[in-house]
N, CA and C of each residue as an Amber inpcrd file, in Angstrom:
protein
   708
 -34.9700000 -14.0080000  79.0730000 -36.1180000 -13.6610000  79.9040000
 -37.1340000 -14.7980000  79.9250000 -37.6580000 -15.0840000  81.1050000
 -38.6510000 -16.1310000  81.2270000 -38.0870000 -17.5260000  81.3320000
 -36.7780000 -17.6720000  81.1840000 -36.1550000 -18.9890000  81.2850000
 -35.4780000 -19.1310000  82.6410000 -35.4760000 -20.3510000  83.2000000
 -34.8610000 -20.5440000  84.5180000 -33.3460000 -20.4320000  84.4560000
 -32.7650000 -20.0240000  85.5840000 -31.3160000 -20.0280000  85.7130000
 -30.8850000 -21.3730000  86.2910000 -29.8510000 -21.9450000  85.7340000
 -29.3310000 -23.2210000  86.2070000 -27.8820000 -23.0530000  86.6330000
 -27.5670000 -23.5890000  87.7970000 -26.1890000 -23.6170000  88.2810000
 -25.7410000 -25.0700000  88.2630000 -24.6880000 -25.3600000  87.5240000
 -24.2350000 -26.7360000  87.3770000 -23.2460000 -27.0840000  88.4940000
 -23.4810000 -28.1770000  89.2190000 -22.6410000 -28.5010000  90.3820000
 -21.2380000 -28.9730000  90.0270000 -21.0430000 -29.5090000  88.8180000
 -19.7260000 -29.9800000  88.3660000 -19.1550000 -31.0680000  89.2680000
 -20.0400000 -31.9370000  89.7410000 -19.6130000 -33.0910000  90.5370000
 -20.2820000 -34.3370000  89.9810000 -19.6560000 -35.4760000  90.2150000
 -20.2190000 -36.7470000  89.7980000 -20.8260000 -37.4440000  91.0130000
 -22.0660000 -37.8940000  90.8670000 -22.7940000 -38.4640000  91.9890000
 -22.2170000 -39.8180000  92.4080000 -22.3770000 -40.1250000  93.6850000
 -22.0350000 -41.4560000  94.1660000 -23.2460000 -42.3690000  93.9690000
 -23.0950000 -43.6360000  94.2670000 -24.1670000 -44.6010000  94.0850000
 -24.2210000 -45.5180000  95.3040000 -25.3460000 -46.1900000  95.5430000
 -25.4550000 -47.0790000  96.7060000 -24.3450000 -48.1280000  96.7170000
 -23.6390000 -48.2050000  97.8270000 -22.5460000 -49.1550000  97.9380000
 -21.2300000 -48.6600000  97.3740000 -21.1620000 -47.4020000  96.9640000
 -19.9360000 -46.8390000  96.3970000 -18.8320000 -46.8530000  97.4610000
 -17.7340000 -47.5970000  97.2410000 -16.6760000 -47.6660000  98.2600000
 -15.9130000 -46.3590000  98.4270000 -16.0800000 -45.4360000  97.4750000
 -15.3670000 -44.1610000  97.5450000 -16.2870000 -42.9970000  97.9010000
 -17.4950000 -43.2940000  98.3750000 -18.4710000 -42.2390000  98.6510000
 -17.9570000 -41.2410000  99.6850000 -17.2560000 -41.7350000 100.7180000
 -16.7770000 -40.8390000 101.7670000 -15.7200000 -39.8700000 101.2500000
 -15.0000000 -40.2720000 100.2160000 -13.9500000 -39.4090000  99.6690000
 -14.4790000 -38.4580000  98.6030000 -15.7670000 -38.5770000  98.2550000
 -16.3170000 -37.7720000  97.1630000 -16.2060000 -36.2780000  97.4380000
 -16.3310000 -35.8890000  98.7180000 -16.2740000 -34.4690000  99.0620000
 -14.8930000 -33.8750000  98.8140000 -13.8650000 -34.7230000  98.7210000
 -12.5080000 -34.2400000  98.5050000 -12.1710000 -34.0910000  97.0200000
 -13.0390000 -34.5770000  96.1600000 -12.7710000 -34.5330000  94.7250000
 -13.0000000 -33.1200000  94.1970000 -12.0710000 -32.6220000  93.4000000
 -12.2140000 -31.2780000  92.8450000 -13.3020000 -31.2780000  91.7800000
 -13.9210000 -30.1200000  91.5050000 -14.9230000 -30.0610000  90.4300000
 -14.3290000 -30.5030000  89.0980000 -15.1790000 -30.9610000  88.2130000
 -14.7080000 -31.4350000  86.9100000 -13.9760000 -30.3140000  86.1720000
 -12.9310000 -30.6810000  85.4420000 -12.1140000 -29.6660000  84.7730000
 -11.3330000 -30.2880000  83.6280000 -10.8090000 -29.4240000  82.7570000
  -9.8330000 -29.8060000  81.7470000  -8.4700000 -29.2920000  82.1940000
  -7.4830000 -30.1660000  82.2270000  -6.1290000 -29.7110000  82.5040000
  -5.6480000 -28.8060000  81.3720000  -5.0250000 -27.7000000  81.7430000
  -4.4290000 -26.7380000  80.8140000  -5.4590000 -25.9480000  80.0050000
  -6.6780000 -25.8330000  80.5270000  -7.6360000 -24.9230000  79.8980000
  -7.1230000 -23.4940000  80.0080000  -7.5940000 -22.6330000  79.1210000
  -7.2990000 -21.2230000  79.2530000  -8.0920000 -20.6120000  80.3950000
  -7.6040000 -19.5110000  80.9510000  -8.3150000 -18.7920000  82.0040000
  -9.2000000 -17.7160000  81.3910000 -10.2690000 -17.3760000  82.1080000
 -11.1110000 -16.2870000  81.6440000 -12.5190000 -16.3970000  82.1720000
 -13.2820000 -15.3430000  81.9580000 -14.6900000 -15.3010000  82.3370000
 -15.4880000 -14.8690000  81.1150000 -16.4510000 -15.6840000  80.7180000
 -17.2150000 -15.4480000  79.4920000 -18.7030000 -15.5670000  79.7920000
 -19.4810000 -14.6300000  79.2980000 -20.9380000 -14.7190000  79.3180000
 -21.4110000 -14.4790000  77.8930000 -21.9930000 -15.5000000  77.2780000
 -22.3630000 -15.3770000  75.8680000 -23.4150000 -16.4110000  75.4990000
 -24.0580000 -16.1850000  74.3580000 -25.0180000 -17.1530000  73.8390000
 -24.3070000 -18.4400000  73.4380000 -25.0890000 -19.5140000  73.4100000
 -24.5470000 -20.8360000  73.1050000 -24.8310000 -21.1980000  71.6540000
 -23.8450000 -21.8180000  71.0140000 -24.0010000 -22.4130000  69.6860000
 -23.6620000 -23.8910000  69.7980000 -24.5310000 -24.7420000  69.2800000
 -24.2960000 -26.1890000  69.3060000 -23.5090000 -26.5930000  68.0710000
 -22.3810000 -27.3170000  68.2790000 -21.4770000 -27.6590000  67.1800000
 -21.2620000 -29.1620000  67.0330000 -22.2510000 -29.9690000  67.4180000
 -22.1790000 -31.4140000  67.2440000 -20.9120000 -31.9660000  67.8980000
 -20.0360000 -32.6490000  67.1400000 -18.8070000 -33.2130000  67.6970000
 -17.6220000 -32.2430000  67.6500000 -17.8610000 -31.0200000  67.2300000
 -16.8020000 -30.0170000  67.2590000 -15.7210000 -30.2070000  66.2220000
 -16.0190000 -30.9590000  65.1580000 -15.0510000 -31.1480000  64.0810000
 -15.0900000 -29.9370000  63.1460000 -14.0520000 -29.7930000  62.3280000
 -14.0100000 -28.6540000  61.4060000 -15.1860000 -28.6720000  60.4370000
 -15.5820000 -29.8630000  60.0180000 -16.7120000 -29.9440000  59.0860000
 -18.0130000 -29.4910000  59.7500000 -18.0990000 -29.6380000  61.0800000
 -19.2880000 -29.1740000  61.7900000 -19.3690000 -27.6470000  61.7820000
 -18.2200000 -26.9880000  61.9020000 -18.2080000 -25.5240000  61.8360000
 -18.4990000 -25.0400000  60.4160000 -18.0480000 -25.8010000  59.4260000
 -18.3770000 -25.4550000  58.0460000 -19.8870000 -25.5480000  57.8250000
 -20.5110000 -26.5500000  58.4410000 -21.9650000 -26.6810000  58.3120000
 -22.6680000 -25.5070000  58.9900000 -22.2180000 -25.1270000  60.1860000
 -22.8330000 -23.9870000  60.8660000 -22.7250000 -22.7250000  60.0120000
 -21.5670000 -22.5220000  59.3960000 -21.3900000 -21.3540000  58.5340000
 -22.3590000 -21.3970000  57.3600000 -22.6090000 -22.6040000  56.8250000
 -23.5380000 -22.7280000  55.6970000 -24.9680000 -22.4060000  56.1080000
 -25.2590000 -22.5350000  57.4110000 -26.5800000 -22.1930000  57.9360000
 -26.6410000 -20.7400000  58.4030000 -25.5470000 -20.0080000  58.2400000
 -25.5220000 -18.6100000  58.6420000 -25.3270000 -18.3880000  60.1260000
 -24.8100000 -19.3940000  60.8390000 -24.5900000 -19.2790000  62.2820000
 -23.1670000 -18.7990000  62.5350000 -23.0360000 -17.6580000  63.1980000
 -21.7350000 -17.0720000  63.5050000 -21.3010000 -17.5260000  64.8970000
 -20.1650000 -18.1850000  64.9770000 -19.6580000 -18.7160000  66.2460000
 -18.8410000 -17.6790000  67.0110000 -18.4010000 -16.6280000  66.3510000
 -17.4970000 -15.6510000  66.9600000 -18.0910000 -15.0710000  68.2420000
 -17.2970000 -15.1400000  69.3180000 -17.7070000 -14.5750000  70.5920000
 -18.7120000 -15.3950000  71.3650000 -19.0950000 -16.5610000  70.8470000
 -20.1030000 -17.3990000  71.4970000 -19.4410000 -18.4840000  72.3510000
 -20.2740000 -19.1640000  73.1520000 -19.8380000 -20.3610000  73.8650000
 -20.2730000 -21.5640000  73.0430000 -19.3280000 -22.3730000  72.6350000
 -19.6360000 -23.5640000  71.8410000 -19.9990000 -24.7170000  72.7670000
 -21.0770000 -25.4030000  72.4290000 -21.4610000 -26.6410000  73.1020000
 -21.2260000 -27.7810000  72.1230000 -20.3440000 -28.7080000  72.4840000
 -20.0380000 -29.8480000  71.6200000 -20.0320000 -31.1160000  72.4600000
 -20.1910000 -32.2500000  71.7970000 -20.2460000 -33.5230000  72.5110000
 -19.0750000 -34.4200000  72.1240000 -18.6270000 -35.1990000  73.1010000
 -17.5610000 -36.1540000  72.8400000 -17.9720000 -37.1210000  71.7360000
 -16.9810000 -37.5630000  70.9560000 -17.2970000 -38.5510000  69.9390000
 -16.2060000 -38.7320000  68.9130000 -16.2170000 -37.9220000  67.8670000
 -15.3530000 -38.1660000  66.7150000 -13.8850000 -37.8490000  66.9640000
 -13.5820000 -36.7980000  67.7320000 -12.1990000 -36.3540000  67.9020000
 -11.9110000 -36.1190000  69.3820000 -10.6260000 -35.9510000  69.7120000
 -10.2260000 -35.7590000  71.0980000 -10.6050000 -34.3630000  71.5720000
 -10.7610000 -34.2250000  72.8960000 -11.2040000 -32.9450000  73.4580000
 -10.2440000 -31.8030000  73.1340000  -8.9380000 -32.0710000  73.0580000
  -8.0020000 -30.9830000  72.7640000  -8.2370000 -30.4260000  71.3640000
  -8.5880000 -31.2970000  70.4120000  -8.8900000 -30.8300000  69.0610000
 -10.2430000 -30.1160000  69.0180000 -11.1880000 -30.5760000  69.8180000
 -12.4970000 -29.9280000  69.8650000 -12.3760000 -28.4840000  70.3340000
 -11.5670000 -28.2710000  71.3740000 -11.4190000 -26.9180000  71.9100000
 -10.6370000 -26.0400000  70.9390000  -9.6180000 -26.5860000  70.2970000
  -8.8660000 -25.7940000  69.3230000  -9.7250000 -25.4040000  68.1240000
 -10.5560000 -26.3210000  67.6790000 -11.4420000 -25.9910000  66.5660000
 -12.4190000 -24.8890000  66.9510000 -12.9040000 -24.9340000  68.1970000
 -13.7920000 -23.8720000  68.6760000 -13.0580000 -22.5370000  68.6990000
 -11.8280000 -22.5540000  69.1990000 -11.0200000 -21.3300000  69.2260000
 -10.7830000 -20.7980000  67.8210000 -10.4120000 -21.6850000  66.9000000
 -10.1210000 -21.2530000  65.5320000 -11.3610000 -20.7030000  64.8330000
 -12.5430000 -21.1590000  65.2640000 -13.7890000 -20.6490000  64.6850000
 -14.2000000 -19.3170000  65.2990000 -13.4530000 -18.8690000  66.3250000
 -13.7320000 -17.5780000  66.9380000 -14.5120000 -17.6410000  68.2260000
 -14.7830000 -18.8470000  68.7450000 -15.5540000 -18.9810000  69.9780000
 -14.7870000 -18.4000000  71.1610000 -15.5420000 -17.9060000  72.1490000
 -14.9280000 -17.3420000  73.3470000 -14.6740000 -18.4000000  74.4060000
 -15.4130000 -19.5140000  74.3490000 -15.2600000 -20.5950000  75.3230000
 -15.9080000 -21.8460000  74.7470000 -15.6350000 -22.9880000  75.3940000
 -16.1880000 -24.2570000  74.9230000 -16.6570000 -25.0990000  76.0990000
 -17.8040000 -25.7440000  75.9210000 -18.3420000 -26.7030000  76.8800000
 -18.4450000 -28.0430000  76.1590000 -17.8440000 -29.0850000  76.7330000
 -17.8560000 -30.4130000  76.1240000 -18.6370000 -31.3550000  77.0360000
 -19.6400000 -32.0190000  76.4820000 -20.4460000 -32.9140000  77.3090000
 -20.4730000 -34.3200000  76.7230000 -20.9130000 -35.2590000  77.5540000
 -20.9920000 -36.6600000  77.1730000 -22.4400000 -36.9930000  76.8480000
 -22.7440000 -37.2040000  75.5860000 -24.1200000 -37.4480000  75.1590000
 -24.4960000 -38.9040000  75.4260000 -25.6870000 -39.1040000  75.9970000
 -26.1510000 -40.4620000  76.2870000 -26.2770000 -41.3020000  75.0230000
 -26.4620000 -40.6580000  73.8750000 -26.5570000 -41.3950000  72.6170000
 -25.2870000 -42.1870000  72.3500000 -24.1500000 -41.6320000  72.7360000
 -22.8630000 -42.2590000  72.4500000 -22.2840000 -43.0170000  73.6390000
 -22.6210000 -42.5860000  74.8630000 -21.9860000 -43.1720000  76.0390000
 -22.9760000 -43.5830000  77.1230000 -24.2800000 -43.5180000  76.8360000
 -25.2610000 -43.7280000  77.8850000 -25.7520000 -45.1370000  78.0720000
 -25.5320000 -46.0150000  77.1220000 -25.9820000 -47.3820000  77.2940000
 -27.3300000 -47.6430000  76.6530000 -27.6310000 -48.8900000  76.3720000
 -28.8740000 -49.2470000  75.6930000 -30.0690000 -49.2620000  76.6430000
 -31.2550000 -49.0940000  76.0960000 -32.4720000 -49.1970000  76.8980000
 -32.7490000 -50.6690000  77.1830000 -33.1640000 -50.9560000  78.4040000
 -33.4780000 -52.3340000  78.7820000 -34.7650000 -52.3330000  79.5940000
 -35.8290000 -52.9080000  79.0280000 -37.1320000 -52.9670000  79.6920000
 -37.6120000 -51.5770000  80.0910000 -37.3930000 -50.6260000  79.2030000
 -37.8790000 -49.2740000  79.4420000 -37.0250000 -48.4510000  80.3710000
 -35.9300000 -49.0020000  80.8700000 -35.0680000 -48.2600000  81.7820000
 -33.6360000 -48.2660000  81.2610000 -32.9420000 -47.1450000  81.4820000
 -31.5370000 -47.0810000  81.1180000 -30.7070000 -47.7440000  82.2100000
 -29.7410000 -48.5480000  81.8250000 -28.8460000 -49.1770000  82.7890000
 -27.4820000 -48.5060000  82.7220000 -27.0160000 -48.0300000  83.8760000
 -25.7660000 -47.3000000  83.9550000 -24.8150000 -48.0060000  84.9120000
 -23.5900000 -47.5030000  84.9810000 -22.6660000 -47.9130000  86.0240000
 -23.2930000 -47.5720000  87.3830000 -23.2510000 -48.4690000  88.3870000
 -22.4290000 -49.6760000  88.4750000 -23.0920000 -50.9430000  87.9400000
 -24.2950000 -50.8310000  87.3600000 -24.9700000 -52.0220000  86.8480000
 -24.4030000 -52.4770000  85.5060000 -23.8920000 -51.5350000  84.7150000
 -23.2200000 -51.8570000  83.4630000 -22.0230000 -50.9320000  83.3300000
 -21.3250000 -51.0380000  82.2210000 -20.1280000 -50.2180000  82.0160000
 -20.4460000 -48.8080000  81.5390000 -21.7090000 -48.5110000  81.2250000
 -22.0420000 -47.2230000  80.6220000 -21.9930000 -46.0910000  81.6380000
 -21.5580000 -44.9130000  81.1630000 -21.4100000 -43.7370000  82.0150000
 -22.7750000 -43.2710000  82.5210000 -22.9260000 -43.0080000  83.8270000
 -24.2060000 -42.5400000  84.3580000 -24.4820000 -41.0950000  83.9530000
 -25.7170000 -40.6150000  84.1360000 -26.0640000 -39.2530000  83.6900000
 -25.1890000 -38.1550000  84.2790000 -24.6840000 -38.3350000  85.5120000
 -23.8350000 -37.3020000  86.1120000 -22.3570000 -37.5140000  85.8120000
 -22.0180000 -38.5900000  85.0970000 -20.6190000 -38.8840000  84.7990000
 -20.0130000 -37.8750000  83.8360000 -18.7450000 -37.5770000  84.0340000
 -18.0450000 -36.5810000  83.2170000 -16.7180000 -37.1550000  82.7360000
 -16.4320000 -36.9680000  81.4650000 -15.1210000 -37.3250000  80.9270000
 -14.2000000 -36.1110000  81.0440000 -13.1290000 -36.2620000  81.7950000
 -12.1550000 -35.1830000  81.9130000 -10.9530000 -35.5130000  81.0330000
 -10.0320000 -34.5890000  80.9100000  -8.8690000 -34.8330000  80.0640000
  -7.9370000 -33.6450000  80.0630000  -6.9490000 -33.7040000  79.2070000
  -5.9790000 -32.6200000  79.0800000  -6.1410000 -31.9320000  77.7330000
  -5.9210000 -30.6260000  77.7200000  -5.9810000 -29.8490000  76.4840000
  -4.5900000 -29.4840000  75.9800000  -3.5590000 -29.9810000  76.6630000
  -2.1830000 -29.7170000  76.2450000  -1.8660000 -30.5350000  75.0050000
  -1.3790000 -29.8730000  73.9750000  -1.0800000 -30.5300000  72.7100000
   0.3790000 -30.9770000  72.6980000   0.6950000 -31.9400000  73.5540000
   2.0690000 -32.4090000  73.6360000   2.1930000 -33.4620000  74.7140000
   3.4330000 -33.7670000  75.1070000   3.7020000 -34.7720000  76.1220000
   4.5970000 -34.1940000  77.2040000   4.4600000 -34.7260000  78.4200000
   5.3520000 -34.3290000  79.4940000   5.0450000 -32.9570000  80.0590000
   6.0750000 -32.2950000  80.5600000   5.9590000 -30.9850000  81.1930000
   5.8080000 -29.9130000  80.1130000   4.6960000 -29.1700000  80.0860000
   4.5110000 -28.1600000  79.0390000   5.5520000 -27.0460000  79.0650000
   6.1400000 -26.7840000  80.2510000   7.1170000 -25.6940000  80.3260000
   8.5010000 -26.1110000  79.8450000   8.6990000 -27.4160000  79.6020000
   9.9870000 -27.8930000  79.0770000   9.7390000 -28.8010000  77.8740000
   9.1680000 -28.2610000  76.8130000   8.8510000 -29.1030000  75.6530000
  10.1130000 -29.5920000  74.9490000  10.1740000 -30.8890000  74.7080000
  11.2570000 -31.5200000  73.9450000  12.5930000 -31.5490000  74.6760000
  12.6030000 -31.1690000  75.9730000  13.8290000 -31.3590000  76.7420000
  13.4450000 -31.7460000  78.1720000  14.4100000 -32.3180000  78.9570000
  14.0700000 -32.8540000  80.2750000  13.5450000 -31.7870000  81.2270000
  12.6090000 -32.1900000  82.0610000  12.0690000 -31.3100000  83.0830000
  12.9100000 -31.4270000  84.3500000  12.5420000 -30.6540000  85.3610000
  13.2040000 -30.7380000  86.6560000  12.1750000 -30.4480000  87.7300000
  12.5360000 -30.6800000  88.9820000  11.6000000 -30.4900000  90.0820000
  11.2140000 -29.0230000  90.2150000   9.9970000 -28.7810000  90.7110000
   9.5420000 -27.4120000  90.9280000  10.5060000 -26.6870000  91.8590000
  10.9030000 -25.4890000  91.4820000  11.8300000 -24.7080000  92.2840000
  13.2820000 -24.8830000  91.9000000  13.6000000 -25.9390000  91.1590000
  14.9760000 -26.1340000  90.7200000  15.2690000 -25.2620000  89.5030000
  16.5440000 -24.9830000  89.3100000  16.9630000 -24.1030000  88.2260000
  17.1770000 -24.9120000  86.9510000  16.2660000 -24.7590000  85.9930000
  16.4420000 -25.3760000  84.6850000  15.7110000 -24.5160000  83.6590000
  16.0210000 -24.7330000  82.4190000  15.4190000 -23.9210000  81.3620000
  13.9290000 -24.2310000  81.2490000  13.1020000 -23.1950000  81.3460000
  11.6580000 -23.3570000  81.2360000  11.0650000 -22.2290000  80.3930000
   9.9460000 -22.5330000  79.7630000   9.1600000 -21.4800000  79.1420000
   8.4410000 -20.7050000  80.2390000   8.2940000 -19.4060000  80.0450000
   7.4910000 -18.6240000  80.9840000   6.0190000 -18.9340000  80.7430000
   5.1630000 -18.5960000  81.7030000   3.7320000 -18.8250000  81.5380000
   3.1930000 -18.0230000  80.3630000   3.7540000 -16.8330000  80.1360000
   3.3210000 -16.0120000  79.0030000   3.6780000 -16.6850000  77.6800000
   4.8990000 -17.2410000  77.6010000   5.3080000 -17.9560000  76.3840000
   4.4480000 -19.1940000  76.1640000   4.1510000 -19.8860000  77.2560000
   3.3550000 -21.1060000  77.1570000   1.9360000 -20.7980000  76.6940000
   1.3200000 -19.7690000  77.2840000  -0.0500000 -19.4190000  76.9170000
  -0.1530000 -18.9710000  75.4610000   0.9240000 -18.3820000  74.9440000
   0.9130000 -17.8850000  73.5660000   1.2430000 -18.9690000  72.5460000
   1.6350000 -20.1530000  73.0090000   2.0530000 -21.2090000  72.0930000
   0.8490000 -21.9870000  71.5730000   1.0520000 -22.7010000  70.4790000
   0.0010000 -23.5350000  69.9050000  -0.2540000 -24.7820000  70.7400000
   0.5960000 -25.0230000  71.7400000   0.4100000 -26.1910000  72.5940000
  -0.7700000 -26.0250000  73.5410000  -1.2230000 -24.7820000  73.7330000
  -2.3110000 -24.4980000  74.6590000  -3.5570000 -24.0410000  73.9000000
  -4.7520000 -24.3150000  74.4500000  -5.9830000 -24.0020000  73.7200000
  -6.3100000 -22.5170000  73.6510000  -5.9380000 -21.7610000  74.6940000
  -6.1170000 -20.3190000  74.6380000  -7.4800000 -19.7940000  75.0350000
  -8.4960000 -20.6500000  75.1770000  -9.8130000 -20.2000000  75.6130000
 -10.2700000 -21.0630000  76.7860000 -11.1480000 -20.5350000  77.6510000
 -11.6760000 -21.3640000  78.7390000 -12.5070000 -22.5140000  78.1780000
 -12.3720000 -23.6810000  78.7870000 -13.1340000 -24.8480000  78.3550000
 -13.4280000 -25.7180000  79.5660000 -14.5640000 -26.3970000  79.5280000
 -15.0010000 -27.1680000  80.6870000 -15.7530000 -28.4120000  80.2320000
 -15.4710000 -29.5820000  80.8400000 -16.2730000 -30.7720000  80.5600000
 -17.4580000 -30.8440000  81.5200000 -18.6230000 -31.2280000  81.0170000
 -19.8020000 -31.3810000  81.8690000 -20.4640000 -32.7240000  81.5650000
 -21.4230000 -33.0780000  82.3880000 -22.0960000 -34.3690000  82.2580000
 -23.1380000 -34.3520000  81.1480000 -23.6110000 -35.5500000  80.8090000
 -24.6990000 -35.6470000  79.8530000 -25.9590000 -34.9720000  80.3540000
 -26.2070000 -35.0620000  81.6480000 -27.3790000 -34.4040000  82.2370000
 -27.2920000 -32.8920000  82.0700000 -26.1070000 -32.3170000  82.3460000
 -25.9410000 -30.8700000  82.1930000 -26.0190000 -30.4600000  80.7250000
 -25.4290000 -31.2820000  79.8510000 -25.4990000 -30.9810000  78.4270000
 -26.9290000 -30.9640000  77.9260000 -27.7430000 -31.8970000  78.4070000
 -29.1460000 -31.9450000  77.9890000 -29.9160000 -30.7400000  78.5210000
 -29.5740000 -30.2770000  79.7300000 -30.2100000 -29.0770000  80.2780000
 -29.9460000 -27.8750000  79.3820000 -28.7090000 -27.7640000  78.9040000
 -28.3750000 -26.6600000  77.9950000 -29.1230000 -26.8230000  76.6760000
 -29.1770000 -28.0550000  76.1690000 -29.8740000 -28.3060000  74.9070000
 -31.3400000 -27.8730000  74.9890000 -31.9860000 -28.1180000  76.1180000
 -33.4000000 -27.7690000  76.2690000 -33.6290000 -26.2620000  76.2080000
 -32.5930000 -25.4830000  76.5150000 -32.7190000 -24.0250000  76.5000000
 -32.3100000 -23.4140000  75.1680000 -31.9010000 -24.2450000  74.2240000
 -31.4270000 -23.7470000  72.9390000 -32.5850000 -23.3660000  72.0250000
 -32.3080000 -22.4350000  71.1330000 -33.2590000 -22.0370000  70.1010000
 -32.5730000 -22.0720000  68.7500000 -33.0970000 -21.3110000  67.8180000
 -32.5250000 -21.3040000  66.4780000 -33.0220000 -22.4760000  65.6620000
 -32.3530000 -22.7280000  64.5430000 -32.7650000 -23.7960000  63.6470000
 -32.5600000 -25.1720000  64.2490000 -33.3590000 -26.1220000  63.7830000
 -33.2250000 -27.5020000  64.2370000 -31.9630000 -28.1120000  63.6320000
 -31.1820000 -28.8020000  64.4600000 -29.9680000 -29.4620000  63.9820000
 -30.3380000 -30.6290000  63.0700000 -29.4540000 -31.0060000  62.1410000
 -29.7490000 -32.1260000  61.2380000 -29.8770000 -33.4400000  62.0020000
 -30.4860000 -34.4530000  61.3900000 -30.7270000 -35.7280000  62.0910000
 -29.4790000 -36.3460000  62.7020000 -28.3430000 -36.2760000  61.9960000
 -27.1290000 -36.9030000  62.5120000 -26.5300000 -36.1320000  63.6910000
 -27.0290000 -34.9350000  63.9580000 -26.5860000 -34.1470000  65.1040000
 -27.4890000 -34.3540000  66.3160000 -28.5830000 -35.0760000  66.1570000
 -29.5570000 -35.2270000  67.2270000 -29.1020000 -36.2480000  68.2650000
 -29.7840000 -36.2360000  69.4280000 -29.5020000 -37.1870000  70.4840000
 -30.2640000 -38.4780000  70.2850000 -30.2050000 -39.3340000  71.2830000
 -30.8630000 -40.6260000  71.2000000 -32.3200000 -40.5570000  71.6290000
 -32.9030000 -41.7210000  71.8310000 -34.3070000 -41.8170000  72.2150000
 -34.5540000 -41.0990000  73.5420000 -35.5860000 -40.2600000  73.5670000
 -35.9270000 -39.5250000  74.7770000 -35.2140000 -38.2010000  74.9350000
 -34.2600000 -37.8880000  74.0620000 -33.5320000 -36.6210000  74.1470000
 -34.3980000 -35.4860000  73.5980000 -34.1680000 -34.2500000  74.0480000
 -34.8940000 -33.1200000  73.4670000 -34.4610000 -32.8930000  72.0260000
 -35.2150000 -32.0950000  71.2990000 -34.8200000 -31.7280000  69.9420000
 -33.6090000 -30.8040000  70.0310000 -32.5250000 -31.1750000  69.3690000
 -31.3140000 -30.3670000  69.3980000 -31.4170000 -29.2420000  68.3700000
 -31.1000000 -28.0370000  68.8170000 -31.0880000 -26.8630000  67.9510000
 -29.6930000 -26.2520000  67.9530000 -29.3810000 -25.5070000  66.9110000
 -28.0100000 -25.0260000  66.7480000 -27.7720000 -23.6400000  67.3250000
 -28.8560000 -22.8870000  67.6570000 -28.6590000 -21.5520000  68.1960000
 -28.3960000 -20.5330000  67.0930000 -27.7610000 -19.4090000  67.4060000
 -27.2420000 -19.0600000  68.7320000 -28.3460000 -18.6970000  69.7210000
 -28.0970000 -18.9980000  70.9960000 -29.0400000 -18.6990000  72.0530000
 -30.3560000 -19.4340000  71.8590000 -31.4200000 -18.9840000  72.5560000
 -31.3680000 -17.9200000  73.5700000 -30.6640000 -18.3220000  74.8570000
 -30.2250000 -19.5910000  74.9450000 -29.4590000 -20.0090000  76.1190000
 -28.1790000 -19.1850000  76.2210000 -27.8980000 -18.6880000  77.4120000
 -26.6830000 -17.9220000  77.6860000 -25.9320000 -18.6190000  78.8090000
 -24.6500000 -18.8430000  78.6040000 -23.8180000 -19.4810000  79.6230000
 -22.8270000 -18.4850000  80.1980000 -22.6540000 -18.5710000  81.5120000
 -21.6170000 -17.8050000  82.1900000 -20.5690000 -18.7900000  82.6790000
 -19.3880000 -18.7060000  82.1200000 -18.3040000 -19.6240000  82.4600000
 -17.1050000 -18.8330000  82.9600000 -16.6910000 -19.1290000  84.1780000
 -15.4750000 -18.5370000  84.7310000 -14.5220000 -19.6630000  85.0840000
 -13.3310000 -19.6070000  84.5260000 -12.3360000 -20.6580000  84.7380000
 -10.9960000 -19.9760000  84.9820000 -10.4480000 -20.1690000  86.1670000
  -9.1890000 -19.5290000  86.5350000  -8.1410000 -20.6070000  86.7930000
  -7.0640000 -20.5650000  86.0450000  -5.9610000 -21.5140000  86.2070000
  -4.9370000 -20.9050000  87.1540000  -4.5260000 -21.6730000  88.1680000
  -3.6140000 -21.1330000  89.1780000  -2.2070000 -20.9320000  88.6320000
  -1.7700000 -21.7990000  87.7150000  -0.4200000 -21.6860000  87.1750000
   0.6570000 -22.1730000  88.1210000   0.2650000 -22.8080000  89.2350000
   1.2530000 -23.3060000  90.1970000   2.0070000 -24.4960000  89.6170000
   3.2500000 -24.6380000  90.0180000   4.0790000 -25.7490000  89.5640000
   4.3390000 -26.6970000  90.7270000   4.1800000 -27.9930000  90.4650000
   4.4060000 -29.0140000  91.4800000   5.2240000 -30.1460000  90.8680000
   5.9610000 -30.8230000  91.7160000   6.7380000 -31.9680000  91.2550000
   5.8580000 -33.2090000  91.2290000   6.0580000 -34.0490000  90.2300000
   5.3520000 -35.3210000  90.1330000   6.3810000 -36.4380000  90.2000000
   6.0430000 -37.5550000  90.8460000   7.0100000 -38.6560000  90.9310000
   7.2860000 -39.2440000  89.5560000   8.4950000 -39.7420000  89.3810000
   8.8690000 -40.3740000  88.1170000   8.1810000 -41.7310000  88.0260000
   7.4580000 -41.9420000  86.9510000   6.7250000 -43.1920000  86.7610000
   7.2560000 -43.8700000  85.5050000   7.6350000 -45.1270000  85.6390000
   8.1340000 -45.8760000  84.4910000   7.3250000 -47.1530000  84.3470000
   7.0610000 -47.5350000  83.1270000   6.3180000 -48.7570000  82.8860000
   7.0720000 -49.6570000  81.9230000   6.8560000 -50.9380000  82.0550000
   7.5120000 -51.9030000  81.1910000   6.4650000 -52.8280000  80.5900000
   6.6510000 -53.1820000  79.3540000   5.7650000 -54.1340000  78.6950000
   6.6060000 -55.3020000  78.1990000   6.1620000 -56.5020000  78.4750000
   6.8790000 -57.6960000  78.0650000   6.0540000 -58.4310000  77.0250000
   6.6210000 -58.6260000  75.8570000   5.9310000 -59.3340000  74.7850000
   6.6340000 -60.6670000  74.5520000   5.8700000 -61.7300000  74.5350000
   6.4540000 -63.0580000  74.3160000   5.7450000 -63.7450000  73.1650000
């Protein structure tokens, strides 16, 4: 109550002179490949880099993650491990953002310099990735795949969703700007210094709440054929 509602656009902004600006409208919203499907509305808990030791720290502070939406930032471990750790801690969903402290670039003459001026990710930039804990076609683990519609041995979607190869909960990557918006709405105890953001960031709190996130993520489950890609490396 009394807090504004925010709707996150889940798009990355173009920039002056962007050669791909005209194609930006065709880009799908930011997503994690192989996220779980579901709709969750719950309070947010901040879990730093989403490592197991971070959840142990939250437990030591009396913060219960069960049924909550975890907010974690890229850094120490891969996104697939971050989402699995959130699931194992009992979270209902996970939001992963790119913190400017780690990926935003240094201050220069009082201004932040981002891509395309430097290599650093801009405030609307999002790191996407896969949550599949394996290689190749998830429906044919450890054996050759085949084209969509062809007859070959495959795991059913039910078998796949129940396997440890999949995260099992909805998860979404968002930008540093969106992550900071969520941080500003957080309450609860103040996070330790090593969990805080960089210069100019709001004070990070661990929650739970009062920020509440509504996340709906529906996976189509459609199967498509991908061209065979082979690469060669020559060492001399």
